[in-house]
Every structure is written in C-alpha cells, then in structure tokens.
C-alpha positions in Angstrom: -34.8 -97.2 -8.6 -35.5 -97.5 -12.4 -36.6 -100.1 -14.9 -34.1 -102.1 -17.0 -34.9 -104.6 -19.8 -33.5 -106.1 -22.9 -33.9 -108.6 -25.8 -31.4 -110.9 -27.5 -32.6 -112.8 -30.5 -30.7 -114.9 -33.1 -33.4 -115.4 -35.7 -34.6 -113.3 -38.5 -38.0 -112.8 -36.8 -37.6 -109.0 -36.6 -41.3 -108.3 -35.8 -41.2 -110.6 -32.7 -38.0 -109.0 -31.4 -39.2 -105.5 -32.2 -42.6 -106.1 -30.5 -41.1 -107.6 -27.4 -38.6 -104.7 -27.1 -41.5 -102.2 -27.4 -43.7 -104.0 -24.9 -40.8 -104.1 -22.4 -40.0 -100.4 -22.9 -43.6 -99.4 -22.3 -44.2 -101.6 -19.3 -40.9 -100.6 -17.7 -42.1 -97.0 -17.6 -44.0 -97.8 -14.4 -40.7 -97.8 -12.6 -39.5 -94.4 -13.9 -40.9 -91.7 -16.1 -38.3 -88.9 -16.0 -35.9 -90.2 -18.8 -35.5 -93.2 -21.0 -33.0 -94.8 -23.3 -31.8 -97.8 -25.3 -28.5 -99.3 -26.4 -28.0 -102.0 -29.0 -25.6 -103.6 -31.3 -25.6 -102.6 -35.0 -22.8 -104.3 -36.8 -19.5 -103.1 -35.3 -21.2 -100.3 -33.3 -22.9 -100.1 -30.0 -25.6 -97.5 -30.5 -26.9 -95.4 -27.6 -30.2 -93.4 -27.7 -31.4 -91.6 -24.7 -33.7 -88.7 -23.9 -35.1 -86.8 -20.9 -38.6 -88.0 -21.6 -40.7 -91.0 -20.7 -40.3 -94.1 -22.8 -43.8 -93.7 -24.5 -42.8 -90.3 -25.6 -39.4 -91.4 -26.9 -41.1 -94.2 -28.9 -43.0 -91.6 -30.9 -39.9 -89.9 -32.2 -37.9 -90.3 -35.4 -34.8 -91.1 -33.4 -36.5 -94.2 -32.0 -37.7 -95.3 -35.4 -34.2 -94.9 -36.7 -32.8 -96.9 -33.7 -35.3 -99.8 -34.4 -34.4 -99.7 -38.1 -30.7 -100.0 -37.4 -30.5 -102.1 -34.3 -33.6 -104.4 -34.6 -34.6 -104.7 -38.2 -31.3 -104.2 -39.9 -29.4 -107.0 -38.1 -32.3 -109.4 -38.6 -31.9 -109.0 -42.4 -28.2 -109.6 -42.3 -26.5 -112.9 -43.3 -26.1 -113.7 -39.6 -29.4 -112.3 -38.2 -29.4 -111.4 -34.5 -30.7 -108.6 -32.2 -29.1 -107.4 -29.0 -30.7 -104.4 -27.3 -31.1 -103.1 -23.7 -33.1 -100.3 -22.3 -33.8 -98.1 -19.3 -36.7 -96.1 -17.8 -35.3 -93.6 -15.3 -36.5 -92.5 -11.9 -34.2 -89.6 -11.2 -31.9 -90.1 -8.1 -28.4 -89.0 -8.8 -28.1 -86.0 -11.2 -30.7 -84.0 -13.1 -32.1 -85.5 -16.3 -31.5 -82.1 -18.0 -27.9 -83.1 -18.4 -27.6 -85.7 -21.2 -24.7 -87.5 -19.5 -26.9 -88.1 -16.4 -29.3 -90.3 -18.4 -28.9 -93.9 -19.3 -27.6 -96.1 -21.0 -24.1 -95.0 -19.8 -20.9 -95.4 -21.8 -17.7 -95.9 -19.9 -14.4 -97.0 -21.6 -16.0 -99.2 -24.1 -18.7 -100.5 -21.9 -22.3 -99.5 -22.3 -24.9 -100.4 -19.7 -28.0 -99.7 -17.7 -28.4 -99.8 -13.9 -31.3 -100.0 -11.6 -30.7 -99.1 -7.9 -28.7 -96.6 -5.9 -25.0 -97.0 -4.9 -24.6 -95.1 -1.7 -20.7 -95.0 -1.5 -20.1 -93.9 -5.1 -18.2 -90.7 -4.2 -15.8 -92.6 -1.9 -15.2 -95.2 -4.5 -14.6 -92.6 -7.2 -12.0 -90.9 -5.0 -10.4 -94.2 -4.0 -10.0 -95.4 -7.6 -9.3 -92.0 -9.1 -12.2 -92.4 -11.5 -12.6 -89.6 -14.0 -16.4 -89.2 -14.0 -18.2 -86.9 -16.5 -21.6 -87.2 -14.9 -23.3 -87.2 -11.5 -24.3 -90.8 -11.9 -23.4 -93.6 -9.5 -23.8 -95.8 -12.5 -20.7 -94.3 -14.1 -18.7 -95.2 -11.0 -20.0 -98.7 -11.1 -19.1 -99.3 -14.7 -15.8 -97.5 -14.2 -14.9 -100.1 -11.5 -15.9 -102.9 -13.8 -13.6 -101.5 -16.5 -10.6 -101.5 -14.1 -10.3 -105.2 -14.9 -9.5 -106.8 -18.2 -12.3 -109.3 -17.7 -16.0 -108.3 -17.5 -16.8 -111.0 -15.1 -13.9 -110.3 -12.9 -14.7 -106.6 -13.1 -18.3 -107.2 -12.0 -17.1 -109.4 -9.1 -14.7 -106.8 -7.9 -17.2 -104.0 -8.3 -19.9 -105.7 -6.3 -17.4 -106.5 -3.6 -16.9 -102.8 -3.1 -20.2 -101.1 -3.7 -22.9 -100.5 -1.0 -26.4 -100.3 -2.2 -28.6 -101.9 -4.8 -27.2 -102.6 -8.3 -29.1 -104.5 -11.0 -27.2 -104.1 -14.2 -27.0 -105.1 -17.9 -24.1 -104.2 -20.0 -22.4 -104.7 -23.4 -18.6 -104.3 -23.8 -16.8 -103.4 -27.0 -14.7 -106.6 -26.9 -17.4 -109.0 -25.6 -19.8 -110.9 -27.8 -22.1 -111.5 -24.8 -24.6 -109.5 -22.8 -23.8 -109.4 -19.0 -26.4 -109.1 -16.3 -25.8 -108.9 -12.5 -27.9 -108.3 -9.4 -27.4 -108.1 -5.6 -31.1 -107.8 -4.8 -32.8 -110.2 -7.2 -34.6 -107.5 -9.2 -33.7 -109.2 -12.6 -36.0 -111.7 -14.3 -35.2 -113.5 -17.6 -36.7 -116.0 -20.0 -35.3 -118.0 -22.9 -37.8 -118.9 -25.6 -36.1 -120.8 -28.4 -33.7 -118.5 -30.0 -34.9 -115.5 -28.0 -33.7 -114.2 -24.6 -35.4 -111.4 -22.7 -35.1 -109.8 -19.3 -36.8 -107.1 -17.1 -36.7 -105.7 -13.6 -40.0 -107.5 -12.6 -41.6 -110.8 -13.2 -44.9 -109.1 -14.0 -43.3 -106.9 -16.6 -41.5 -109.7 -18.4 -44.4 -112.2 -18.3 -46.9 -109.6 -19.5 -44.6 -108.6 -22.4 -44.1 -112.3 -23.4 -47.8 -113.0 -23.3 -48.6 -109.9 -25.5 -46.1 -111.2 -28.0 -47.6 -114.7 -28.0 -44.8 -116.2 -26.1 -45.2 -118.4 -23.0 -44.8 -116.6 -19.7 -42.8 -118.0 -16.8 -39.9 -115.8 -16.0 -36.9 -117.0 -14.0 -35.4 -114.8 -11.2 -31.7 -114.2 -11.3 -30.9 -114.7 -7.7 -29.4 -112.0 -5.6 -25.6 -112.2 -5.6 -25.4 -113.7 -9.1 -24.6 -112.7 -12.7 -25.4 -114.1 -16.1 -23.8 -114.0 -19.6 -25.9 -114.3 -22.7 -24.2 -115.4 -25.9 -25.3 -112.9 -28.7 -24.9 -115.6 -31.4 -26.7 -118.5 -29.7 -28.5 -117.0 -26.6 -26.8 -119.7 -24.5 -26.6 -118.5 -20.9 -24.1 -119.0 -18.1 -24.8 -118.0 -14.5 -22.1 -117.3 -12.0 -21.8 -116.2 -8.3 -20.7 -112.6 -7.9 -18.8 -113.7 -4.7 -17.5 -116.8 -6.4 -14.3 -117.7 -8.2 -15.5 -120.3 -10.7 -14.4 -119.9 -14.2 -16.8 -118.4 -16.7 -16.4 -118.6 -20.5 -16.1 -115.0 -21.9 -16.3 -114.6 -25.7 -13.8 -111.8 -26.4 -12.1 -110.7 -29.5 -14.8 -108.5 -30.9 -13.9 -104.9 -31.7 -16.8 -102.5 -31.5 -17.0 -98.8 -31.2 -19.6 -96.8 -29.1 -21.8 -94.2 -30.6 -23.9 -92.0 -28.3 -26.4 -89.9 -30.1 -26.4 -86.3 -29.3 -29.3 -84.9 -27.3 -32.0 -83.7 -29.6 -34.7 -82.9 -27.1 -34.2 -80.7 -24.0 -35.9 -81.4 -20.7 -38.3 -78.5 -19.8 -37.6 -78.8 -16.1 -35.4 -80.8 -13.8 -36.9 -83.1 -11.2 -33.7 -83.4 -9.3 -33.2 -81.1 -6.2 -30.5 -82.4 -3.9 -30.4 -81.2 -0.3 -28.0 -78.3 0.1 -25.9 -77.5 3.1 -27.4 -74.1 4.0 -27.1 -71.7 6.8 -30.5 -70.4 7.8 -30.9 -66.6 7.5 -30.8 -64.5 10.6 -34.4 -63.3 10.2 -35.6 -66.9 10.1 -33.7 -67.8 13.2 -34.9 -64.7 15.1 -38.6 -65.4 14.2 -38.3 -69.0 15.3 -36.7 -68.1 18.6 -39.6 -65.8 19.4 -42.1 -68.5 18.5 -40.2 -71.0 20.6 -40.4 -68.7 23.6 -44.1 -68.2 23.0 -44.7 -72.0 22.7 -42.8 -72.6 26.0 -45.6 -70.7 27.8 -48.4 -72.9 26.5 -50.2 -75.0 29.0 -49.7 -78.7 28.5 -51.4 -81.9 29.7 -49.8 -82.8 33.1 -49.6 -86.5 32.1 -48.4 -86.2 28.5 -47.1 -83.1 26.7 -50.0 -82.2 24.4 -50.5 -78.4 24.3 -53.8 -76.6 25.0 -53.7 -75.4 21.3 -54.4 -78.8 19.9 -58.0 -79.0 18.6 -60.3 -80.8 21.0 -57.5 -81.7 23.4 -60.0 -81.3 26.2 -57.8 -80.3 29.2 -60.0 -80.8 32.3 -59.8 -79.0 35.6 -56.9 -81.3 36.7 -55.0 -80.4 33.5 -55.4 -83.9 32.0 -56.2 -84.2 28.2 -59.0 -86.3 26.7 -56.5 -88.7 25.2 -54.9 -89.5 28.6 -58.4 -89.9 30.2 -59.5 -92.4 27.5 -56.1 -94.1 26.9 -56.1 -97.8 26.2 -52.5 -99.2 26.4 -51.1 -100.7 23.2 -50.2 -104.3 24.0 -48.3 -106.3 21.4 -49.5 -109.8 20.7 -46.1 -111.3 20.4 -44.0 -113.2 17.9 -45.8 -116.5 18.3 -49.1 -114.8 17.4 -47.5 -113.3 14.3 -46.1 -116.6 13.2 -49.5 -118.3 13.8 -51.3 -115.6 11.8 -48.9 -115.9 8.9 -49.3 -119.7 8.9 -52.9 -119.2 7.8 -51.7 -118.4 4.3 -48.3 -118.9 2.6 -46.0 -117.2 5.1 -43.2 -117.0 2.6 -45.2 -114.8 0.2 -45.0 -111.4 1.9 -45.1 -107.9 0.4 -43.5 -105.1 2.6 -44.3 -101.5 1.8 -40.9 -99.8 2.2 -40.8 -96.0 2.7 -37.1 -95.7 3.7 -38.3 -94.6 7.1 -37.0 -96.2 10.2 -40.0 -98.4 11.0 -40.5 -100.0 7.6 -36.7 -100.6 7.4 -36.7 -102.3 10.8 -39.7 -104.4 9.7 -37.9 -105.6 6.6 -34.8 -106.4 8.7 -36.9 -108.4 11.2 -38.7 -110.5 8.6 -35.5 -111.5 6.9 -33.2 -112.0 9.8 -35.5 -113.1 12.6 -38.3 -115.0 10.8 -36.3 -116.2 7.7 -38.9 -114.7 5.3 -37.7 -113.4 2.0 -40.3 -110.7 1.2 -40.6 -108.4 -1.8 -40.3 -104.7 -0.9 -42.5 -102.2 -2.6 -42.2 -98.4 -2.7 -44.6 -95.9 -4.3 -42.5 -92.9 -5.3 -44.8 -89.9 -5.8 -42.1 -87.2 -5.9 -41.8 -86.2 -2.3 -39.8 -89.2 -1.2 -36.4 -87.8 -0.3 -33.1 -89.1 -1.7 -32.1 -90.0 1.8 -35.1 -92.4 2.0 -34.3 -93.8 -1.4 -30.7 -94.5 -0.3 -31.8 -96.1 2.9 -34.1 -98.4 0.9 -31.1 -99.3 -1.2 -28.9 -100.1 1.8 -31.5 -102.5 3.3 -32.4 -104.2 0.1 -28.8 -104.8 -1.1 -27.6 -106.1 2.2 -30.6 -108.4 2.7 -30.8 -109.4 -0.9 -34.4 -108.4 -1.2 -36.2 -107.6 -4.4 -37.5 -104.0 -4.5 -40.4 -103.0 -6.7 -40.7 -99.3 -7.4 -43.9 -97.8 -8.7 -43.2 -94.3 -10.0 -45.9 -91.7 -10.4 -45.7 -89.1 -13.1 -43.5 -87.1 -10.7 -43.5 -83.8 -12.6 -47.3 -83.9 -12.7 -47.6 -84.8 -9.0 -45.2 -82.0 -8.0 -47.2 -79.6 -10.2 -50.3 -80.6 -8.3 -48.5 -79.9 -5.0 -47.3 -76.5 -6.3 -50.8 -75.4 -7.3 -52.3 -76.3 -4.0 -49.5 -74.8 -1.9 -49.7 -71.6 -3.9 -53.5 -71.6 -3.4 -53.1 -72.2 0.4 -50.6 -69.4 0.8 -53.2 -66.9 -0.5 -55.6 -68.0 2.3 -53.9 -70.1 4.9 -56.2 -72.7 6.5 -54.8 -75.4 8.9 -57.6 -77.8 8.1 -56.6 -78.0 4.4 -52.9 -78.8 5.0 -53.4 -82.6 4.3 -54.1 -81.6 0.7 -50.3 -81.2 0.3 -49.9 -84.9 1.0 -52.9 -86.2 -1.0 -50.7 -87.4 -3.9 -49.1 -90.2 -1.8 -52.3 -92.0 -1.1 -52.2 -94.0 -4.3 -49.7 -96.0 -2.3 -52.6 -98.0 -1.1 -53.9 -98.7 -4.6 -50.5 -99.8 -6.0 -49.7 -101.9 -3.0 -52.8 -104.0 -3.8 -51.9 -104.1 -7.5 -48.3 -105.2 -6.7 -49.6 -107.9 -4.3 -51.9 -109.3 -7.0 -49.1 -109.2 -9.7 -46.6 -110.9 -7.5 -48.9 -113.4 -6.0 -48.1 -112.4 -2.4 -50.3 -113.8 0.4 -49.7 -110.9 2.8 -49.0 -107.3 3.0 -47.2 -106.5 6.3 -47.0 -102.8 7.1 -44.8 -101.0 9.7 -47.5 -98.6 11.0 -46.7 -97.2 14.4 -50.0 -96.6 16.4 -48.3 -94.1 18.5 -48.1 -91.8 15.5 -51.6 -90.3 15.9 -52.3 -87.0 14.2 -56.0 -86.6 14.8 -55.4 -82.9 15.1 -55.3 -82.7 11.3 -59.0 -83.5 11.0 -59.5 -81.6 14.3 -58.7 -78.4 12.4 -61.7 -79.2 10.2 -63.9 -79.3 13.2 -64.0 -83.0 13.6 -63.8 -84.1 17.3 -62.3 -87.6 17.5 -63.2 -87.7 21.2 -59.9 -89.2 22.3 -58.3 -92.6 21.8 -61.4 -94.8 22.0 -59.3 -97.3 20.0 -55.8 -97.5 18.6 -56.7 -97.6 14.9 -55.0 -95.1 12.6 -57.9 -94.6 10.1 -61.4 -94.9 11.5 -64.2 -92.5 10.6 -67.8 -93.2 10.0 -70.1 -91.9 7.2 -71.1 -88.8 9.2 -67.6 -87.8 10.0 -66.6 -88.4 6.4 -69.4 -86.0 5.3 -68.1 -83.4 7.8 -64.6 -83.5 6.3 -65.9 -83.3 2.7 -68.1 -80.4 3.7 -65.2 -78.6 5.2 -63.1 -79.1 2.0 -66.0 -78.1 -0.2 -66.3 -74.8 1.6 -62.5 -74.3 1.3 -62.6 -74.9 -2.4 -65.6 -72.6 -2.9 -63.8 -69.7 -1.1 -60.4 -70.2 -2.7 -60.5 -70.7 -6.5 -56.8 -71.6 -6.5 -57.8 -75.1 -5.4 -59.9 -75.5 -8.5 -57.1 -77.0 -10.6 -56.1 -80.2 -12.3 -55.3 -82.0 -9.1 -59.0 -82.5 -8.1 -59.4 -86.1 -9.6 -56.2 -87.1 -8.0 -57.3 -85.7 -4.6 -60.7 -87.4 -4.8 -59.2 -90.7 -5.5 -56.7 -90.3 -2.6 -59.6 -89.5 -0.3 -61.4 -92.6 -1.3 -58.3 -94.8 -0.8 -57.5 -93.3 2.6 -60.9 -92.9 4.2 -63.3 -95.1 2.4 -61.7 -98.2 0.8 -61.2 -101.2 3.0 -57.6 -102.3 3.3 -56.3 -105.8 3.9 -52.9 -105.9 5.7 -51.2 -107.0 8.9 -49.6 -104.4 11.2 -46.2 -105.7 12.2 -46.2 -103.6 15.4 -49.5 -105.1 16.5 -47.4 -108.2 17.2 -43.8 -107.1 17.8 -43.4 -104.3 20.4 -42.2 -101.0 18.9 -39.1 -99.9 20.8 -37.5 -96.8 19.5 -34.0 -97.5 20.8 -34.0 -101.0 19.3 -35.3 -99.8 16.0 -32.9 -97.0 15.6 -29.8 -98.8 16.8 -30.5 -101.8 14.6 -30.8 -100.0 11.4 -27.9 -97.6 12.0 -25.5 -100.2 13.4 -26.3 -103.0 11.0 -27.0 -101.1 7.8 -25.3 -97.7 8.2 -28.7 -96.2 7.9 -28.4 -92.5 6.9 -29.7 -89.6 9.0 -30.5 -86.0 8.0 -28.0 -83.3 8.5 -30.4 -80.6 9.6 -32.0 -82.4 12.6 -31.0 -84.8 15.3 -34.2 -86.7 14.9 -34.5 -90.0 12.9 -38.3 -89.6 12.5 -40.0 -88.2 9.4 -36.7 -87.6 7.6 -37.7 -89.6 4.5 -40.8 -87.6 3.9 -40.0 -84.4 2.0 -43.3 -82.7 3.0 -43.1 -83.2 6.8 -40.7 -80.3 7.5 -43.0 -77.9 5.7 -46.3 -78.8 7.3 -44.8 -79.2 10.7 -43.3 -75.7 10.4 -46.8 -74.4 9.7 -48.4 -76.2 12.6 -45.6 -75.1 15.0 -45.6 -71.5 13.8 -49.4 -70.9 13.8 -50.7 -73.4 16.4 -47.7 -74.0 18.7 -47.2 -77.8 18.2 -46.2 -80.4 15.6 -46.7 -84.1 15.0 -43.8 -84.6 17.4 -45.9 -83.4 20.3 -48.7 -85.9 19.7 -46.3 -88.7 18.9 -44.1 -88.2 21.9 -47.3 -87.8 24.1 -48.3 -91.3 22.9 -45.0 -92.6 24.0 -45.4 -91.0 27.4 -48.9 -92.6 27.8 -47.6 -96.0 26.7 -44.7 -95.9 29.1 -41.8 -95.8 26.7 -40.7 -92.2 27.4 -40.9 -90.0 30.5 -42.7 -86.7 30.3 -39.5 -84.7 30.9 -37.7 -86.6 28.2 -40.5 -86.0 25.8 -40.4 -82.3 26.5 -36.6 -82.3 25.7 -37.1 -84.3 22.5 -39.9 -82.1 21.1 -37.9 -78.9 21.8 -35.3 -80.3 19.4 -37.6 -82.0 16.9 -39.8 -78.9 16.5 -37.0 -76.7 15.4 -37.7 -75.7 11.8 -35.4 -77.3 9.2 -34.2 -74.7 6.8 -32.3 -77.0 4.5 -35.3 -79.4 4.2 -37.6 -76.4 3.5 -35.2 -75.3 0.8 -35.4 -78.7 -0.8 -39.1 -78.8 -0.7 -39.7 -75.4 -2.2 -37.1 -76.0 -4.9 -38.6 -79.3 -5.7 -42.1 -77.9 -6.2 -41.0 -74.7 -7.8 -42.3 -72.2 -5.2 -40.4 -69.2 -3.7 -39.1 -70.2 -0.3 -38.6 -66.9 1.4 -41.9 -65.4 0.3 -43.7 -68.5 1.5 -42.0 -68.7 4.8 -42.6 -65.0 5.5 -46.3 -65.4 4.7 -46.5 -68.2 7.2 -44.7 -66.2 9.9 -47.1 -63.3 9.4 -50.2 -65.4 10.2 -52.2 -64.8 13.3 -51.3 -67.2 16.1 -53.9 -69.6 17.5 -52.2 -69.5 20.9 
C-alpha cells in the first residue's frame, strides 16, 4: 500500500540519474505521504536514509542532499561510474511512522529493501521461523524469510510460497552485485534505456518520470508471480518465475556493509491506530440496553422493518411505509447483458474501485474467475479506511494476481478536517450534518476518473448495491425523497440541491466550529457527489446480488477477514460507519442497517422476521471500533459518547 521505485545507471551521466530519481520520488508520493526513504550503494556501503515525512519534504533536507552527493553524484565520478538507488513512499499500515524502525527501506541481515503491499500472515510466519523482529513491519518478516536462504533468488521463491497478501519488493543484498525485484500482483513496472534501468509501482509514474527526463516512455510490467535481477555493472536483466525452479545467474562475492542513518526528524503525530481488543465499560452497556429497549417499542412498517422515526417514512393507516408503497423490484439484467455491454469497448481494460468491503471484493473475484478479465484495482485511501479493509484488498489482489493502484490523500490533513468537524458537531449535534464526517472520501470519484485516464482503461465497474439506500441522511435536512421512485443511488435535481446547500449554510452560520480549513475540501466533495456526472457500470445491475453467495465466496476462497466486535460483514471496512450509526441509533432509533435490510425484505431476499433479528445484532454499538475512530482523529472517546447519549431522543 505504498510506492516503490529505483534507478540503476552505469554511465557518468549523474544529472540524468539524479533527475530521474527525484522525479520518481516525487511522483510516488501519491501512493503514500506518511513517511519516505531511500537506499543506495556508495562504494562498499549500502546507505539508508528514511524519515517520517513525505518525500517532497525529505527532498528539501540536508540529509537528502548528502545522500544524493554520496550515492548518485559520487559513484558517477568514480573510475567505474554507476548508480544504484531504491526508494519508498509510505502509506502507514503496520506500525507507527513515529518509530524509525517502522519506516522503509528496511535492513535485515545484510539485505536492504522496500516493500509495497500487506502481508496478512506475518505474525504466524515470524513465530514459525523464530524470526527476531525489531519492528512492527510485515516487511521485516518478508526479508527475514528471504535471508533464511543462502541465495537471494531461492530466498524470494521460498518467501513468496509462504506469504499471504500483496508483496511488491526491491532489495539489495550485501553479497549481491544485482538489484532484485519481485511481485505477486503485477504492481512493478520497469524500463531499460541504454545504460539506465528504472522501475516504479505504476506505469503512469514511470512513464511520466521518463518523459520529464527526456527519455522515451513505454514501461514494461513485471508480471505477477515473477522476479527480476538487474546487474549493477551492466543493467542486464534476468526475469524468473517465483514458483519456478529454473537456474538464475546471481553475481555474488561482493562484501558490503549496511549503514542506516539515525533519525534526525521526529514525527509530530502518529497516523497508526490499530484496533484494540477492549471490553466496553459498564455505563456504556447499560445506556445501550436502555436504548435498545426503547427502540423495540417503535412502530415499524408492517411489510419491511423501517421505523416510524425515519424522516418522511410515511407510514399510512395500514402501517405501510412510502418505500413499500412505491417499490419497484430490482431485476438484474444478467451475465449475457453484461458481456454484451462490455463488448462495446475493450472489455479487457477494466478499472475496479476496491474498498476492501465485501461487494467490491466479490466483484473483483467475479471479473477474474468468471469472465476472465484481468482488471486493475483502485483504492482511494482518505484515512478512514480500516486496516482490516486494507488487508482484505491485499488478500484478493495477491491471490488473483491483480495490480492494485493506491491513491493516498494527505491523511493527517484529512483526519484533522474530520476532527474539527466532529468537535464542532458535538457542541451542537445535528443529524442533518452528519454526512460532513464522510465528505473527505468523495474525492474517490475524482481520482477514479484520473486513474482511468492514466491507465487507459475503457470501463469503470463499481460494486454499488442498490439496496443500500440511506435517503434518511438528506431527510434529516428536510428533503423528502418521496419513496423509491427509481433505484438510483444519487439522484437530486437543482431545487433539492439548493435545499441541501441552504440547510448546511444555516448550520455553518449557527456553529462557527464548521468555519475551518476543511471547507474547500467539503465543497469539492459536494460537487463530485451530487453534481458531477459519473461514467461507470454497476456490476449488480447485471449480476444478482446475493448476500450468502457474496460472503461465502470471499471468506471460503480468500480467507476474507471479519471484525472482532460484530457478527456482521457489512460496513466493517469503513472506520466512520460505527460512529455515525451509533449516533443515528441513539438519537433516532435506527441505523443504515434498518433501511438496508428493509430493502432486502422488499426485494424478497430476506424475510421480515429475519431482518428484525439481523438489525438487532447489527445495531449494537461497537466499542472497539469507536475507540479506533476517536484515537485516529484525536478526539476524546468517553466525553464524545456521553455527549451523544445525553441528546434528546427523536422517538
């Protein structure tokens, strides 16, 4: 879930190698902004420089200037001029960037390397092989496995046979006069231009860097399940299958030492907040049991299970809600219709937005295993994507051999925006303004379009589930959606857009806490979500959504991970969901689950009695998830929860 890159050059053209390394470093920041680092060969030493700051900040430091002097310019002026350097832009997953050892490049027993991806069985492997790890990184486990063998190639092959999850790596070894690359998802691209070799995590990153350095674009993908050795003296390359046994020529006999520079800059805050196994406090349990009893007395639609407290639910004299009265069944068009639609453009060029949730994971599975399409997966990580979701993305992409492009927001900034708006909301709670907490993820639409253009994909195929209606969110702003007149997820005219804007304008005018630096981000998100026209296919318009099929497939075939604080598999990859659903349930007596399961009842995929049992479980507040959320944004959990519990009920 990071960006990796590197340059090997065997000419004295120091400016070209330096410029290309700099371009790759800057461009790779789009994949991770929470830490960065470099490793390169300077004579008999492998130098490592890393810092808990984005690459562009690191490049302004004296430490970076010294690294370039010693690793790039110095070797180019030697009798045998050559450059060998690799780099990393980090999106934090395992371990806080505050700890120097948790940042990359990583040094393990004479090997120095960088890793993009998430290994999901790293703890089991560390125990099995008695690895003495000094960091929280899965990367250290990976390179520890590699160093169990006397040969780098054999070590890579053995390691990849044991790991689960995405691993795209580049590494130097103290004894090896070659650079080693390997991938099990295809997220490594390389190019050889004369006496120069370069690689990056994305074709766009490498081609753009090459063009900016007046070199011809046209990167080659290192296929999933393959490795590559680059000779540091000639840039000659050898590719090999990670599952193969063919001989590969390794140039050993070098004796280098590893020098890791001490941390000179401290991170101001950590962006890592793992989920803790917590027992919820007694006062929280007691308050929720009282609310649960109160909710049980609410009148519900006699056909579905929507409560009378849902805005504009419109229960008539017969106890039937407006949505049941206006319901149009969702009828899937079928596989043949999907294949016919895809044939209108290049059906092999597909981009799949991958959230790590169950529906997008099933979509990716289906395209690869049923239709034989090899798509590119794309994720926009805005800071509230849970580690569980990231790990599930890794499981699918590694097993299917699918390239995964991550676009990382400025996560500390995004979380700061959320913090400011949550703190403002808590001073004057307003259910109509809750979507403001999720505004930061709407740039997903913008970057999906950008990634589609950069990769030349013909289609975007999304895994939207049209049963997941949440019109009540705008209903709390006074907007009556008048029932399900169609099954679109986003459909509001100019007048209704004006209504929503007016509601938010009033909220901002009466709560100065909302007047903060997040406003431009929020306005752009509003435009993307409600105004901008989007061009994509909805997978479940064609293939019927069946919950049992979806869940059993991803769990049985991919060991898809579930949350520890709920029995539900829905909404567990979204770190915000547990918070806003707690608010809705506490104050209004229902959550998204009530409207979602009601949709299933209307569409015939769940009985009403079953839906009531399911929502009783799914609506239980998730203390561990709330703890993660509030630690992540830096707001006091207990104080916030008590504020919400003290609000006047709407039922």
